[in-house]
N, C-alpha and C positions, 0 to 999 in steps of 0.2 A: 421731936422727930429728928433723926440723924441723916435724912436724905436718901436712904436706900431701904429696900425691902429686906427684912430679916429672913434668911432661909437657913435650914439646918446646916451645921458645919460639916465639911466633907468626911470627918472621922466618926460621925454619929453612928453609922451602921458598920464601921470598919471591924470592930471586934467580932460582931455576929457574922459578918461576911467572911472573915478569915477562918473562923471555926467551920462555917458552912462549906467553904470551898475545899478545906482540908478533908472534911468528911466525904464530900462529893468526889474528890480525887481518889480517896481510898476505895470508895465503891466502884469507881470507874476502873481502877487498877485490877480489880478482880476479873474484869472482862477483857481489858485491853493490855497487851504487853507494853512495858515501859519503853522498850527500845524501838517500837514502831513509830512512824511519823516522818516528818520532813523538816530539814533545816532551811530557814529563809534568812537572807542577809538584809541589812538595812536598806530600805527603799524598794525592796522586791515585792511584787504583787502576789498575793495569795489567790485572789480572784478579782475579776473586773465586773463592773456594772454591766448587766445584760447577759453575763455568762449563764449557762444552764445551772440550776440549783439542784444538786444531787446528793449533797452531804452537808453535815455540820462539822464544826471544828472545835478543838480544845487546845488552849495555849498552855503548854508545859513550861515554857521559858520565854522571856522577852515580852515586848508589848507592841501593839499595832494601832492603827487608826482606821476607822470606817469613814468614807466620804462619798458624797453624791454630787454628780455634775448635771446641771439643768440643760434643757434643750438649747438655751442661749449661751451655754458654756460656763456658767457660774458654778464655782466649786464650793462646797460646804462640808466641813468636818462634822460628822454626826455622833461619833463616839471614840473614846480612847479605852482600849481593853488590854489587860495585862495577865500575868501568870495566874492560872487557875480559873480563867474565864472562858466562856463559850461564845461562838459567833457563827452566823450562817444558819441558825436553827429555824429561821422562817420557812425553810423548805419542809419542815416537819408539819407545818400548818397549811401546806398546799402551794407555797410560792414556787413557781416553775423557773423563774429567771432572777438573777441577783438584782436587787434594787439599789445596791451600793457597791463600792470597791473596797477591798481590804488590803492594806499596805503595811509591811513590817517597818517599824520605826526604830528597831534595834535588831540584833541577831535574835531570831526566834526558833523555837522547836515546837512544831504544831502537829497535832494528831487529827487526821481526817477520819470521820466515822460516817459511813454510808447510811442513807435513810433506812434501809432494811435492817441494819444493825441497831440503829436507834430504836426502831419499833420493837425489836427483840429485847433490848435492854429495859425499856420502859414497861413492857408487859411482864418480864420475868423477874424483875428486881424492884419490889415495892419501896425499899429504902432509897434506892437510887432515884426513883420517880419522885418521891417526897422531897428529897434534897434538891433535885433539879428544879422542881416547882418553887421551892423556897428561894433558890438562887435567882430565878426569873423575876420573882416578886421584888426581891431586894434591888435587883438591877433596874427594874421599872421605877422604883422609888428614886433611885439615883438619877435616872433620866428625867423624871419630873422636876427634881430639884435643879438640875442643870438648865432645864427649860425656863423655870421661874427666874433663875439667876441671869440667864441670857436676855430675857425680856425686860427685867425690872432693875437690874443692878448695872453699875458703871463697868466700863471695860477694864479698869484697874482692879476692881473686885474679881471680875471673871478671870483675869490673868493670874491673880494670886491663887484662886481656887484651882486653876489648871495646873499650876506648878505643884500644888499640894497633891493633886491627883496623880501627877507623874511620879512624885516622890513616893506616894503610897504603893505604886506599882513596882518600884525598883529597890525599896529598902525594907528592912525589918519593921514590923508594925509599930514598935515603941521607940525607934531610933529618932533622936531629936535632929540629927543631921543626915541628909540623904544625898548621895551623889548619883546624878541621873545622866543618861545618854545625851550627848549634845543634840540640841534641836534648834534649827535656825529660826530667826525672828519672823520670816515670811510664813512658815508653818504655824508658829504660835499665833500669828495674826489671823490665819484661817480658822484655827480652833476657837479663838476668843471671839471672832467676828468684828474685827477692827482693822486698822491700817498698820503696816509695818512700822511707820514712823511713831505711832502711838505706843506700840509695843516696845520700841527702842527707848523711848522716853521713860516709860514706867520701869523697864528692866534696869536702866541706869539709876533710877530713883531707888528701886529695891536694893541695888548693890550698895549705894551710899548709906542706906538705912541698916545695912548688915543683915538683910533678909536672904540674899543670894550672893553667890560669888562665882564668877566665870571668867575664863581667859581663852580667847580663840576657840579652838576645837576641842579643848580639854573638857572632861566631865564637869557638869554644872553642880555646884553645891547649893542645896536648898536647906535653910535652917527652919525646919518644920515648926518647931514650937514657937519661934519668933514670928513666923509668917501667920500662923494660926492666931496668935495673940493679937497681931496687928489687924487682922480681919475683924476683930471685935470693936475696933475703933472706927473713926470716920476718915477713910482714905480721901474722899472727895473734898472734905473741909480742909484737910492738910494740903492737898494739891492746890486748892484755890488760894490758901494762905501763902504757899510758896510762890504761886504765880503773881500775887499782889506784891510780895516783897521783891521779886525780880523786876516788876514793873516800876 
């Protein structure tokens, strides 16, 4: 046993998802003009928790996060979503108010589609309905994997998977090196579910291992193939060994 629970690698469904989102985008373009939509800047809210839910959204460019704030003020990031993905679709199943907030993490171009328009699309275009269902199933699989990862794996593993997820959203599918929008360590800590100091420690370690490279506010380089390969090893054992050698 290597001390952590094996979960499917982040790219397991990537090829299927890329093809699926391209087909879905093509179907959507038949009904929605490409130039409609709204541009959001980094850190700008698309909607806030508690807002009236009257539409679903499609991300044409950029990436964002969904987060929930508890009654006690505790903040938790529930999802990272990028180009070709939908969000806010719970209103189609009867949700009247937003259960989370959506915030742009890079410059985004987002299309808002009203509930009535969604109903027309799903009823009138069987191909779109089929692809949208497939997309929801694939995303549900990814959410389940992320939950298992969060509950059973170390924060170092979770951080590595988060970086790979960000790289998947901002780079070509097969590119071994991805440059991603700068993201501060406090936000990474919220996503991973740990402290900023732990993120800082592991990010410095990743940089020393040649898995990432970053300087100040410049775009972060993620060496996807190296990071994916390292995920197959035993991060925890390596970290423990390093701690013993320092001690």
